[in-house]
N, C-alpha and C positions, 0 to 999 in steps of 0.2 A: 527628399520628401518635403521638408520645410519650404524650400525654394518654390516648389510646384504649388503648394497650397497658398503660400503668400502671394505668388504671382496671380493666381486665380482671384484671390481676394482683392488685389490691387486693381484688376480689371473691373471687378464689380463695384468697387468704391469710386473709381473714376467715372464709370458709366452712370452711377447714381448721382454723382456730383454734376455731370453734364446735364442730366435730365432735370435736376433741381435748378440749374442756372438757365437753361435754354427752353426746355419744354415745361414751363410752369403751369400751362393750362390744364395739365393732367391733375395737378393738385388743387386747382381752383374749383374743381367740381366738388371738392370736399370742404374747402374753406372759402370765406368771402374774398373777393378780389379787391384789394386795396394796396396802397403803397407800403404799409407796414408789413403785410404778408409777403409782398414781393421781395422786400429786403430780407425778411426772415428766410425765405427759400434760397435766395441768392447767397446769403451768408453761409448757410449750411452746405450749399453746393460747393462753394470754395473750400470749406473745411474738409468735405469728403474728397475732393480732388487732391488736396494737400495730404490727407491721410493715405490716399492711394500711392502717392509718390514716396512717402515715408515707408509704406509697406514694401515697396520694391527695394528700398535701401536696406531695410531690416532683413529681407530675404537674401540679399547678397552677402550679408554678414554671416548667415547660416549659424546663428547662435540661438539655442533653445530659450535661454533666459530673456534675451531681447525680444524674441518672437512672442513669448507669453506676456511680457510687459506691454508690448504693442497691442496684443489682442485685448488685454484688460482695458487699456486706454481707449481703444476703438469701440469697445462695447459700452463704455461709459458715455462717450460722445453720441453713439447711436441711440442709447437709452434716453439721453437728454433731448435729442431731436424727436424721438417718438413721443415722449411725454409732452413736449411743447406743442407738437402737431395735434395730438389728441385733445389737448386743452383748447386749441384754436377751433377744433371741430365742434365742440359742444357749446 
């Protein structure tokens, strides 16, 4: 069960990372288009792709403690991204 859920999460994280790196025009309807914001989106895109790869690795270990630790870490990173994106929107 852990492997299945972490695999789904890995796919979502990698997809979000690719969208942040390649399809940035989606987010530029929310924030202004400048080089600083392009770097911001690209940086978090790479971080989300990296988190997706780590998610697969954690899934193969099939350890509940590692999975919970990864989920906490991923939620902190996602919260930071959401907070900074909301700050740029206002």
